[in-house]
PLY file of the C-alpha trace (Angstrom):
ply
format ascii 1.0
element vertex 609
property float x
property float y
property float z
element edge 608
property int vertex1
property int vertex2
end_header
-2.18 -8.52 -83.07
0.78 -8.40 -80.72
0.64 -9.10 -77.00
1.61 -5.95 -75.09
0.66 -6.60 -71.45
-0.44 -9.46 -69.23
-2.46 -8.62 -66.11
-2.91 -11.13 -63.30
-5.40 -10.57 -60.51
-5.61 -13.00 -57.56
-3.92 -15.67 -59.68
-1.77 -18.04 -57.64
0.98 -16.05 -55.94
0.01 -12.76 -57.61
-2.36 -10.87 -55.34
-4.35 -7.79 -56.35
-3.36 -6.85 -59.92
0.14 -7.32 -61.36
0.89 -5.85 -64.80
3.64 -7.56 -66.82
4.74 -5.72 -69.99
5.60 -8.09 -72.85
8.41 -7.10 -75.21
7.67 -6.91 -78.92
10.38 -9.48 -79.66
11.81 -11.45 -76.70
10.71 -11.33 -73.09
13.04 -13.02 -70.64
11.44 -13.73 -67.28
14.37 -14.22 -64.95
14.63 -14.89 -61.25
15.19 -17.58 -58.70
13.25 -20.84 -58.48
9.71 -20.75 -57.09
9.38 -16.98 -57.42
6.53 -17.03 -59.98
8.23 -17.23 -63.39
6.35 -20.29 -64.66
3.08 -18.83 -63.39
3.32 -16.12 -66.03
3.62 -18.62 -68.89
0.92 -20.90 -67.50
-1.47 -17.96 -67.11
-1.04 -17.22 -70.81
-1.58 -20.88 -71.67
-4.88 -20.81 -69.76
-5.94 -17.54 -71.41
-5.21 -18.82 -74.93
-6.66 -22.26 -74.11
-3.47 -24.04 -75.15
-3.56 -27.84 -75.30
-3.83 -29.32 -71.81
-3.96 -25.92 -70.06
-6.97 -25.46 -67.79
-7.64 -23.36 -64.74
-8.52 -25.24 -61.56
-9.76 -24.40 -58.08
-6.23 -24.07 -56.72
-5.35 -21.24 -59.10
-7.01 -18.57 -56.97
-4.70 -16.85 -54.51
-5.24 -18.60 -51.17
-5.07 -15.37 -49.15
-7.70 -13.66 -51.33
-9.85 -16.78 -51.03
-9.59 -16.58 -47.23
-10.57 -12.91 -47.46
-13.84 -13.90 -49.13
-13.02 -13.42 -52.79
-13.86 -16.28 -55.11
-12.69 -15.08 -58.53
-9.43 -14.49 -60.33
-8.66 -12.79 -63.63
-6.25 -13.25 -66.51
-6.19 -10.27 -68.84
-4.27 -9.76 -72.10
-3.83 -6.44 -73.85
-2.98 -6.30 -77.55
-1.64 -3.63 -79.89
-0.75 -3.68 -83.62
-4.43 -4.25 -84.29
-5.87 -5.27 -87.68
-6.59 -2.39 -90.04
-9.98 -3.86 -90.86
-12.51 -6.30 -89.51
-15.45 -7.80 -91.38
-18.39 -8.34 -89.04
-21.33 -8.01 -91.42
-21.48 -9.39 -94.96
-18.30 -8.05 -96.65
-18.33 -4.54 -95.21
-15.17 -3.52 -93.40
-15.13 -1.90 -89.98
-12.48 -1.52 -87.25
-12.20 -2.20 -83.54
-11.85 1.55 -83.07
-15.03 2.35 -85.03
-16.92 -0.25 -82.98
-15.62 1.42 -79.77
-13.92 -1.75 -78.51
-10.57 -0.25 -77.47
-9.35 0.83 -74.05
-8.16 4.36 -73.27
-4.66 3.54 -74.62
-6.16 2.45 -77.96
-5.48 -1.27 -77.35
-7.71 -4.33 -77.30
-8.04 -5.52 -73.69
-9.59 -8.96 -73.14
-10.41 -10.05 -69.59
-11.18 -13.65 -68.65
-12.74 -14.18 -65.21
-12.62 -17.56 -63.47
-14.42 -18.79 -60.36
-12.56 -20.56 -57.56
-14.56 -23.71 -58.25
-13.85 -23.40 -61.96
-14.40 -26.24 -64.39
-11.46 -25.00 -66.43
-13.38 -22.57 -68.62
-13.76 -18.87 -67.80
-17.01 -17.87 -66.12
-17.07 -14.67 -68.16
-15.04 -13.07 -70.92
-15.08 -9.29 -71.24
-13.60 -6.59 -73.43
-12.53 -3.62 -71.33
-13.11 -0.58 -73.51
-14.13 3.06 -73.69
-17.76 2.46 -74.62
-20.96 4.56 -74.65
-22.87 4.55 -71.37
-26.19 5.76 -72.81
-29.01 3.28 -73.37
-29.12 1.67 -76.82
-25.64 3.01 -77.65
-24.08 0.86 -74.94
-25.17 -2.41 -76.51
-25.43 -1.86 -80.24
-23.10 -4.78 -80.98
-25.64 -6.96 -79.18
-28.60 -5.75 -81.24
-29.96 -7.60 -84.23
-30.27 -5.69 -87.48
-34.07 -5.45 -87.11
-33.58 -3.56 -83.81
-30.88 -1.35 -85.32
-33.21 -0.44 -88.19
-35.96 0.40 -85.71
-33.74 2.78 -83.70
-32.20 4.20 -86.85
-35.62 5.14 -88.26
-36.67 6.65 -84.93
-33.54 8.83 -84.92
-33.89 9.80 -88.56
-30.62 8.33 -89.88
-32.16 5.96 -92.42
-30.98 8.02 -95.39
-27.37 7.88 -94.12
-27.22 4.09 -94.43
-26.03 3.16 -97.93
-26.73 -0.58 -97.63
-29.58 -1.20 -95.22
-28.73 -4.93 -94.97
-25.47 -4.22 -93.12
-25.59 -3.86 -89.32
-22.22 -2.07 -89.03
-23.47 0.74 -91.32
-26.55 1.23 -89.13
-24.33 1.34 -86.03
-22.08 3.94 -87.62
-24.98 6.13 -88.67
-26.55 6.01 -85.19
-23.21 6.83 -83.50
-22.50 9.68 -85.91
-25.94 11.10 -85.17
-25.30 10.86 -81.39
-21.98 12.78 -81.31
-20.40 13.66 -78.97
-20.61 10.22 -77.39
-20.52 9.86 -73.62
-17.77 7.23 -73.20
-16.60 5.52 -70.03
-14.56 2.44 -69.13
-16.84 -0.55 -69.64
-16.52 -4.29 -69.19
-18.39 -5.46 -72.27
-19.68 -9.01 -71.81
-18.97 -10.91 -75.03
-22.06 -13.05 -74.47
-24.37 -10.05 -74.06
-22.66 -7.06 -75.63
-21.36 -9.01 -78.64
-24.12 -11.52 -79.21
-25.89 -10.21 -82.30
-26.80 -12.59 -85.12
-25.44 -15.82 -83.68
-22.58 -14.43 -81.52
-20.38 -13.92 -84.58
-18.75 -10.66 -83.46
-16.49 -12.14 -80.77
-15.62 -15.05 -83.04
-14.35 -12.65 -85.70
-12.17 -10.88 -83.12
-10.91 -14.14 -81.61
-9.72 -15.26 -85.06
-7.28 -12.33 -85.05
-5.66 -13.14 -81.68
-2.14 -14.60 -81.69
-1.57 -18.34 -81.57
0.10 -19.41 -78.33
2.31 -22.45 -77.77
3.86 -23.44 -74.42
6.82 -25.79 -74.06
7.17 -26.74 -70.40
10.33 -27.65 -68.53
8.74 -30.80 -67.09
7.50 -32.08 -70.45
8.16 -35.81 -70.54
10.94 -37.08 -72.73
11.58 -40.52 -71.36
11.79 -43.69 -73.47
8.27 -44.55 -72.37
6.79 -41.29 -73.64
5.30 -41.97 -77.07
5.92 -38.46 -78.36
9.50 -38.42 -77.11
10.05 -41.88 -78.53
9.04 -40.64 -81.96
7.63 -37.13 -82.54
6.80 -38.00 -86.14
4.20 -40.54 -85.02
1.99 -37.58 -84.09
2.55 -36.27 -87.61
1.42 -39.65 -88.98
-1.73 -39.49 -86.85
-2.49 -35.94 -87.99
-1.94 -36.87 -91.63
-4.30 -39.84 -91.32
-6.92 -37.66 -89.62
-6.69 -35.09 -92.41
-7.03 -37.80 -95.08
-9.71 -39.81 -93.30
-12.34 -39.12 -95.97
-10.04 -40.39 -98.72
-8.99 -43.37 -96.57
-12.65 -44.29 -95.95
-13.42 -43.98 -99.64
-10.44 -46.22 -100.45
-11.56 -48.76 -97.85
-15.03 -48.81 -99.44
-13.53 -49.34 -102.89
-11.41 -52.22 -101.62
-14.39 -53.70 -99.78
-16.63 -53.46 -102.86
-13.93 -54.96 -105.07
-13.38 -57.90 -102.71
-17.15 -58.39 -102.22
-17.58 -58.47 -105.98
-15.00 -61.26 -106.22
-16.64 -63.10 -103.29
-20.14 -62.84 -104.77
-18.98 -64.04 -108.17
-17.26 -66.93 -106.40
-20.49 -67.84 -104.58
-22.44 -67.67 -107.81
-20.07 -70.22 -109.29
-20.26 -72.27 -106.07
-24.06 -72.43 -106.40
-23.63 -74.25 -109.67
-21.79 -77.05 -107.83
-23.07 -76.95 -104.24
-26.08 -74.63 -103.84
-26.74 -75.61 -100.19
-23.18 -74.70 -99.21
-23.25 -71.49 -101.20
-26.46 -70.36 -99.47
-24.85 -70.84 -96.06
-21.96 -68.46 -96.84
-22.05 -64.66 -96.46
-19.04 -62.58 -97.46
-17.87 -59.96 -94.93
-14.69 -58.30 -93.70
-13.54 -59.93 -90.52
-11.51 -56.86 -89.54
-11.23 -53.36 -90.89
-7.85 -52.68 -92.54
-5.24 -51.25 -90.18
-3.22 -48.37 -91.57
0.10 -48.38 -89.79
3.16 -46.35 -90.69
6.33 -46.10 -88.67
8.60 -43.10 -89.13
11.62 -42.10 -87.11
14.61 -39.76 -87.20
17.90 -41.65 -87.25
21.35 -40.11 -87.06
24.22 -41.03 -89.34
25.08 -43.77 -86.85
21.57 -45.24 -87.13
20.67 -44.56 -83.48
16.90 -43.85 -83.16
15.46 -40.95 -81.16
14.47 -42.96 -78.11
18.06 -44.16 -77.68
19.55 -40.67 -77.75
20.33 -38.62 -74.64
17.55 -36.72 -72.87
19.00 -33.39 -74.01
18.87 -34.38 -77.69
15.34 -35.75 -77.31
14.23 -32.52 -75.68
15.87 -30.46 -78.41
14.04 -32.46 -81.08
10.75 -32.16 -79.19
11.21 -28.41 -78.86
11.58 -28.03 -82.61
8.70 -30.45 -83.24
6.63 -28.12 -81.04
7.86 -25.13 -83.07
6.97 -26.77 -86.38
3.44 -27.55 -85.18
2.93 -23.97 -83.94
4.09 -22.58 -87.29
1.72 -24.93 -89.15
-1.27 -23.57 -87.22
-0.85 -20.09 -88.72
0.33 -21.08 -92.19
-1.12 -18.73 -94.78
-2.38 -16.19 -92.21
-1.02 -12.98 -90.72
-1.58 -14.10 -87.15
1.22 -13.69 -84.64
2.74 -16.71 -82.92
3.79 -16.50 -79.28
6.34 -19.12 -78.25
6.54 -19.59 -74.50
9.47 -21.78 -73.48
10.02 -22.71 -69.87
13.65 -23.16 -68.85
15.18 -24.02 -72.25
18.33 -25.05 -70.39
16.69 -28.20 -68.97
18.68 -31.36 -69.84
20.90 -29.39 -72.22
24.68 -29.25 -72.36
25.91 -25.64 -71.79
26.93 -25.39 -75.47
23.42 -26.39 -76.55
21.92 -23.94 -74.04
23.72 -21.02 -75.66
23.02 -22.32 -79.18
19.32 -22.65 -78.38
19.08 -19.19 -76.84
20.79 -17.62 -79.86
18.38 -19.45 -82.17
15.44 -18.11 -80.14
16.88 -14.59 -80.30
17.06 -14.85 -84.08
13.50 -16.20 -84.21
12.32 -13.29 -82.03
13.54 -10.83 -84.66
11.18 -12.26 -87.28
7.93 -10.51 -88.06
4.81 -11.81 -86.30
6.81 -13.75 -83.71
7.16 -13.16 -79.97
9.29 -15.26 -77.63
8.85 -15.63 -73.88
11.40 -17.63 -71.93
11.93 -18.26 -68.25
15.35 -19.05 -66.86
17.48 -18.81 -63.74
20.72 -19.86 -65.45
23.21 -16.96 -65.49
24.67 -17.87 -68.90
21.26 -17.69 -70.58
19.93 -14.76 -68.57
23.03 -12.87 -69.68
22.08 -13.28 -73.36
18.59 -11.78 -73.04
18.26 -8.29 -74.58
18.10 -5.69 -71.84
14.77 -4.22 -72.94
13.14 -7.66 -72.70
14.27 -8.52 -69.15
11.51 -8.96 -66.55
13.00 -9.62 -63.14
10.70 -11.65 -60.88
11.48 -11.22 -57.22
9.54 -10.90 -53.95
8.66 -7.83 -51.91
8.99 -7.40 -48.15
5.76 -9.36 -47.63
7.07 -12.28 -49.66
4.72 -11.65 -52.60
5.98 -11.98 -56.19
6.59 -8.80 -58.12
7.88 -8.09 -61.62
10.48 -5.37 -62.14
11.28 -3.66 -65.42
14.91 -3.16 -66.51
16.75 -0.18 -65.12
20.30 0.23 -63.85
19.18 -0.63 -60.31
17.04 -3.59 -61.35
19.66 -5.01 -63.73
22.26 -4.77 -60.99
19.93 -6.59 -58.59
19.09 -9.27 -61.20
22.74 -9.75 -62.21
23.81 -10.17 -58.59
20.89 -12.51 -57.84
21.57 -14.76 -60.83
25.35 -14.50 -60.75
25.79 -12.89 -64.18
29.45 -11.88 -64.35
31.33 -9.59 -66.72
33.84 -11.10 -69.09
37.32 -11.47 -67.64
40.33 -9.38 -68.62
39.02 -6.06 -67.30
41.82 -5.68 -64.77
44.45 -5.05 -67.46
42.34 -3.00 -69.86
42.84 0.58 -70.98
39.85 0.22 -73.26
37.34 -2.40 -74.34
36.04 -3.54 -77.71
32.87 -5.59 -77.30
32.53 -8.46 -79.78
30.06 -11.29 -80.21
32.13 -14.44 -79.79
35.52 -16.10 -79.51
36.13 -16.06 -83.29
35.96 -12.25 -83.24
38.65 -12.19 -80.55
40.93 -14.39 -82.70
40.15 -12.27 -85.74
40.99 -8.89 -84.16
44.05 -10.03 -82.23
45.68 -11.73 -85.21
44.78 -8.88 -87.57
46.28 -6.14 -85.40
49.39 -8.11 -84.36
50.12 -9.15 -87.98
49.67 -5.64 -89.34
51.82 -4.24 -86.52
54.63 -6.75 -87.19
54.55 -5.80 -90.88
54.86 -2.10 -89.99
51.38 -0.98 -91.04
50.24 0.14 -87.57
52.09 1.16 -84.41
50.67 -1.36 -81.91
48.59 -4.50 -81.63
45.45 -4.65 -79.49
47.38 -6.18 -76.60
50.14 -3.58 -76.81
47.57 -0.77 -76.91
45.82 -2.22 -73.84
42.57 -2.83 -75.72
40.77 -5.93 -74.47
38.29 -7.65 -76.83
35.45 -9.08 -74.74
32.90 -11.53 -76.08
29.41 -10.75 -74.83
27.16 -12.88 -77.03
25.76 -9.71 -78.61
25.54 -6.01 -77.96
22.44 -5.26 -75.91
22.14 -8.19 -73.50
22.53 -8.36 -69.73
26.14 -9.61 -69.81
26.93 -6.73 -72.15
25.32 -4.33 -69.65
27.28 -5.79 -66.72
30.55 -5.39 -68.63
29.73 -1.82 -69.64
28.80 -0.81 -66.10
32.11 -2.16 -64.83
33.94 -0.37 -67.65
32.16 2.88 -66.81
32.87 2.50 -63.10
36.57 2.03 -63.90
36.51 4.96 -66.30
37.31 2.73 -69.31
36.36 3.77 -72.84
34.61 1.16 -74.97
33.35 0.50 -78.49
31.53 -2.27 -80.35
32.53 -4.48 -83.30
29.96 -6.79 -84.97
29.39 -8.59 -88.25
27.08 -6.63 -90.56
25.23 -9.78 -91.72
24.57 -7.96 -95.00
22.99 -10.41 -97.42
21.75 -12.58 -94.58
18.55 -12.46 -92.55
16.79 -9.06 -92.92
15.67 -9.35 -89.31
19.25 -9.76 -88.09
20.45 -6.83 -90.21
17.66 -4.73 -88.71
18.68 -5.80 -85.20
22.32 -4.82 -85.83
21.28 -1.41 -87.15
19.21 -0.91 -84.01
22.25 -1.68 -81.85
24.32 0.77 -83.91
21.87 3.58 -83.21
21.80 2.74 -79.48
25.62 2.61 -79.16
26.24 5.80 -81.12
23.53 7.57 -79.10
25.82 7.05 -76.09
28.66 8.74 -77.93
30.53 5.47 -78.49
32.00 4.05 -81.70
30.24 1.18 -83.49
32.16 -0.78 -86.14
30.71 -3.46 -88.41
32.11 -5.40 -91.35
31.52 -4.23 -94.91
31.22 -7.91 -95.86
28.69 -10.28 -94.33
30.91 -11.86 -91.67
34.57 -12.06 -90.71
34.82 -15.42 -92.54
34.13 -13.61 -95.83
37.61 -12.01 -95.58
39.39 -15.39 -95.74
41.59 -16.13 -98.78
40.22 -18.95 -100.97
43.72 -20.01 -102.06
44.87 -20.23 -98.43
42.00 -22.57 -97.59
42.87 -24.80 -100.54
46.58 -24.85 -99.65
45.92 -25.80 -96.03
43.01 -28.21 -96.42
42.88 -29.25 -100.06
39.27 -28.09 -100.24
38.09 -25.88 -103.06
35.56 -23.29 -101.97
33.86 -20.37 -103.63
31.94 -17.59 -101.90
31.00 -13.95 -102.39
31.16 -11.03 -99.95
27.54 -11.55 -98.88
26.97 -15.33 -98.86
27.30 -17.58 -95.81
31.05 -18.18 -96.11
31.26 -19.66 -92.63
28.90 -22.50 -93.48
30.33 -23.01 -96.99
33.89 -23.34 -95.68
32.90 -25.46 -92.69
30.99 -27.92 -94.89
33.81 -28.13 -97.44
36.54 -28.71 -94.86
34.48 -30.87 -92.50
34.64 -28.68 -89.39
32.09 -26.71 -87.39
31.32 -23.33 -88.99
32.15 -21.58 -85.69
35.68 -23.06 -85.84
36.50 -21.73 -89.33
38.21 -18.51 -88.18
40.25 -20.28 -85.48
41.38 -22.80 -88.12
42.40 -20.46 -90.97
42.66 -16.81 -89.89
45.98 -17.22 -87.99
47.54 -18.12 -91.37
46.45 -14.87 -93.03
49.47 -12.65 -93.77
49.40 -8.86 -93.63
49.33 -8.65 -97.44
46.39 -11.06 -97.65
44.52 -9.21 -94.87
44.90 -5.93 -96.74
44.08 -7.39 -100.15
40.95 -9.22 -98.94
39.60 -6.04 -97.35
40.34 -3.60 -100.17
37.53 -1.35 -101.35
37.20 1.78 -103.47
35.91 5.01 -101.95
35.21 7.63 -104.64
38.19 6.57 -106.70
40.49 6.07 -103.70
41.65 2.53 -102.86
41.41 1.75 -99.16
41.78 -1.27 -96.87
38.92 -1.77 -94.46
40.77 -3.97 -91.94
43.79 -1.68 -91.93
41.51 1.27 -91.15
39.66 -0.73 -88.49
42.94 -1.81 -86.82
44.20 1.79 -86.74
40.97 2.99 -85.12
40.78 0.20 -82.55
44.40 0.55 -81.41
44.21 4.33 -81.06
40.69 5.03 -79.77
41.80 5.27 -76.11
0 1
1 2
2 3
3 4
4 5
5 6
6 7
7 8
8 9
9 10
10 11
11 12
12 13
13 14
14 15
15 16
16 17
17 18
18 19
19 20
20 21
21 22
22 23
23 24
24 25
25 26
26 27
27 28
28 29
29 30
30 31
31 32
32 33
33 34
34 35
35 36
36 37
37 38
38 39
39 40
40 41
41 42
42 43
43 44
44 45
45 46
46 47
47 48
48 49
49 50
50 51
51 52
52 53
53 54
54 55
55 56
56 57
57 58
58 59
59 60
60 61
61 62
62 63
63 64
64 65
65 66
66 67
67 68
68 69
69 70
70 71
71 72
72 73
73 74
74 75
75 76
76 77
77 78
78 79
79 80
80 81
81 82
82 83
83 84
84 85
85 86
86 87
87 88
88 89
89 90
90 91
91 92
92 93
93 94
94 95
95 96
96 97
97 98
98 99
99 100
100 101
101 102
102 103
103 104
104 105
105 106
106 107
107 108
108 109
109 110
110 111
111 112
112 113
113 114
114 115
115 116
116 117
117 118
118 119
119 120
120 121
121 122
122 123
123 124
124 125
125 126
126 127
127 128
128 129
129 130
130 131
131 132
132 133
133 134
134 135
135 136
136 137
137 138
138 139
139 140
140 141
141 142
142 143
143 144
144 145
145 146
146 147
147 148
148 149
149 150
150 151
151 152
152 153
153 154
154 155
155 156
156 157
157 158
158 159
159 160
160 161
161 162
162 163
163 164
164 165
165 166
166 167
167 168
168 169
169 170
170 171
171 172
172 173
173 174
174 175
175 176
176 177
177 178
178 179
179 180
180 181
181 182
182 183
183 184
184 185
185 186
186 187
187 188
188 189
189 190
190 191
191 192
192 193
193 194
194 195
195 196
196 197
197 198
198 199
199 200
200 201
201 202
202 203
203 204
204 205
205 206
206 207
207 208
208 209
209 210
210 211
211 212
212 213
213 214
214 215
215 216
216 217
217 218
218 219
219 220
220 221
221 222
222 223
223 224
224 225
225 226
226 227
227 228
228 229
229 230
230 231
231 232
232 233
233 234
234 235
235 236
236 237
237 238
238 239
239 240
240 241
241 242
242 243
243 244
244 245
245 246
246 247
247 248
248 249
249 250
250 251
251 252
252 253
253 254
254 255
255 256
256 257
257 258
258 259
259 260
260 261
261 262
262 263
263 264
264 265
265 266
266 267
267 268
268 269
269 270
270 271
271 272
272 273
273 274
274 275
275 276
276 277
277 278
278 279
279 280
280 281
281 282
282 283
283 284
284 285
285 286
286 287
287 288
288 289
289 290
290 291
291 292
292 293
293 294
294 295
295 296
296 297
297 298
298 299
299 300
300 301
301 302
302 303
303 304
304 305
305 306
306 307
307 308
308 309
309 310
310 311
311 312
312 313
313 314
314 315
315 316
316 317
317 318
318 319
319 320
320 321
321 322
322 323
323 324
324 325
325 326
326 327
327 328
328 329
329 330
330 331
331 332
332 333
333 334
334 335
335 336
336 337
337 338
338 339
339 340
340 341
341 342
342 343
343 344
344 345
345 346
346 347
347 348
348 349
349 350
350 351
351 352
352 353
353 354
354 355
355 356
356 357
357 358
358 359
359 360
360 361
361 362
362 363
363 364
364 365
365 366
366 367
367 368
368 369
369 370
370 371
371 372
372 373
373 374
374 375
375 376
376 377
377 378
378 379
379 380
380 381
381 382
382 383
383 384
384 385
385 386
386 387
387 388
388 389
389 390
390 391
391 392
392 393
393 394
394 395
395 396
396 397
397 398
398 399
399 400
400 401
401 402
402 403
403 404
404 405
405 406
406 407
407 408
408 409
409 410
410 411
411 412
412 413
413 414
414 415
415 416
416 417
417 418
418 419
419 420
420 421
421 422
422 423
423 424
424 425
425 426
426 427
427 428
428 429
429 430
430 431
431 432
432 433
433 434
434 435
435 436
436 437
437 438
438 439
439 440
440 441
441 442
442 443
443 444
444 445
445 446
446 447
447 448
448 449
449 450
450 451
451 452
452 453
453 454
454 455
455 456
456 457
457 458
458 459
459 460
460 461
461 462
462 463
463 464
464 465
465 466
466 467
467 468
468 469
469 470
470 471
471 472
472 473
473 474
474 475
475 476
476 477
477 478
478 479
479 480
480 481
481 482
482 483
483 484
484 485
485 486
486 487
487 488
488 489
489 490
490 491
491 492
492 493
493 494
494 495
495 496
496 497
497 498
498 499
499 500
500 501
501 502
502 503
503 504
504 505
505 506
506 507
507 508
508 509
509 510
510 511
511 512
512 513
513 514
514 515
515 516
516 517
517 518
518 519
519 520
520 521
521 522
522 523
523 524
524 525
525 526
526 527
527 528
528 529
529 530
530 531
531 532
532 533
533 534
534 535
535 536
536 537
537 538
538 539
539 540
540 541
541 542
542 543
543 544
544 545
545 546
546 547
547 548
548 549
549 550
550 551
551 552
552 553
553 554
554 555
555 556
556 557
557 558
558 559
559 560
560 561
561 562
562 563
563 564
564 565
565 566
566 567
567 568
568 569
569 570
570 571
571 572
572 573
573 574
574 575
575 576
576 577
577 578
578 579
579 580
580 581
581 582
582 583
583 584
584 585
585 586
586 587
587 588
588 589
589 590
590 591
591 592
592 593
593 594
594 595
595 596
596 597
597 598
598 599
599 600
600 601
601 602
602 603
603 604
604 605
605 606
606 607
607 608
C-alpha cells in the first residue's frame, strides 16, 4: 500500500479538516519555522504508532476545544492496494469485494482521539462505501454460524462452494442482494470487523506501510547512548533475538560446573564429611554477556568524538537500516519521514544527503517525506512533491499544492534563487552539476579551436546552469526567469544507463516532460560524462591504471584509483582531453555510418538559439 493523502481534523494548528496529498516518491514540506511542517510528520508518527510517538491532551486544537469539541482525527488514505487478502482459511478475497474502499477506490483509515487521550485512539474506523441495509452492513462482524443462518434463509446455500469459509458466504449473500444500497460509512473496526477473534483488521493492518520518523531534535550528544554508539542497540537486539540460545548455553555451563562441584564434594566427603555437608554449590552471579562495538575512522577516532554533524549522519543511516530490516522479505512499503535533514550538517553534506534521499525515493516501495526551510535543499525537491505550508489571513496553517503562483510564493518566501549568469545569456542549457559545466565548456571550446565547430558555448552566448537536476524548484525558478526574458533553453543530463534502474526511469520521465514543452533534451549515450575519459590520458597524468566500460561507474573507479573524490574526476582530467580524443572517445556507428556523439552534441548546443 502507498500513502496517498493525510487528513488532519482539529489537530494542533490545523482546524476543521486539512487534506495533504502525499507524493508517490518524495514529498517536500517547505515553509517558514513554526508554520506547521513538523506537525504533519508527527501526525503520521502517531497514526502509525511509531516508537515514542503518542497523542496527548495538548494535541487537540485549542480553539476547537474552547468551542466545545473534544476530539481530533488523523486519517490516512492508501492506494496501490494488495491484489488479494486472506481473511478466512486460505481463500483469497479483496478489499473491494469486502466493500471496504471509499468512493475513490482507496482504503481510508480514520483514527479518532479524545482530548484527554491516553495516547491510544479512542476509535479506529474505515471510511468506505458500505451497505446500509441490516445484516449487509455488518457482515464482516458476523461469525460464520450467523452467516450460514442468513445464507440459508436467503437461499444461497448452494452457491457456497466451501461452507467452512466466511468470505464465500459473504460473497454469496451480497451477490443475491444486488444491487446493493451503498453509502459512506464509518465502519468501526471493533464492531464491524470483529468476527472470529477480530482477525479481519489485523490482516489489513499487516499490509499498511512501515513508518519511521527521524526528528530534528533527536539527541546526538556525547551523553546520548545511541549517539555514542549506534551499534550498541544492534548488540542488544541481537542478544534479545538469541536469548533462548543464550539461556540454553547458560544452563549447559551451569550444569557442567555443578557436575564438577558435586564430584568435588563427593571426594571431599571421603576426607571431611562434616565440611562437605555444609557446602552447597551455586552460581553467585549470572554470567554477564557484554560486547562493545564501535565505528572508527581511519584515524581511529570513535563516533562519540566526531562532530555533531557526522554523528547525526551516522544516526540517520542507522535509523534507515533499522527501518529496512523491519520489512525484510515482505512487499510492504516503507515511509521515511525526516525532519530538517540540514540540522548540524555542513552545506556540502546537506546537498549530498538530499540527493541520496532523492535517489532512495525513486526505489520501489519507498516514500520519502522531508521538512525544510533551507533554500538550498528546498530548491532540490521535485516540483510535483512540493507542499508549501503557509498561513491564511486568520493565521491558520494551510498547505498549498505546486502551481506557478504557489512556487513563486514559496521561492520568494524561502529565498530560492536562480543560478547566476542569466544576464549575459542568449540561451540556457540546464545541467546537473559543476562537472557538467566543465565538460561542456571544454568540449565546445576545444572542438571550436580545432576547427570542428564555429563557436564555443561562451561565444554562442549559451550559459550552462547547474540546477541539481531537471524538475526541482531551483530548476523551475531558472526556467521562469528564462521564459520571462524570452530565453530559449534545453536540458543535458547523464543517461545513467547501466546504473540504477530507478534513476534511469527518473531521467526518462524528465525527458518526456521537457520534450512535452517543445524543448530539446540531450543525454549521454554512455553512463556518465566520466565514461568518455581516455584511459591512457589518466595513466599519463596520474600513473594510475584504470579499466572501465561504457556503462560501469567510471567516476568511482577513477576516483578510487587516483585517490580523489569521484565528483572531482572531470575537473581533474577533462581539461586535458584534446579534440581528437574527444571525438574518438565518443565515436559510434549509426547504420553503417561512423559518427561522433560529442561533436554532434556541441554543434546542436552552440546553434540551438
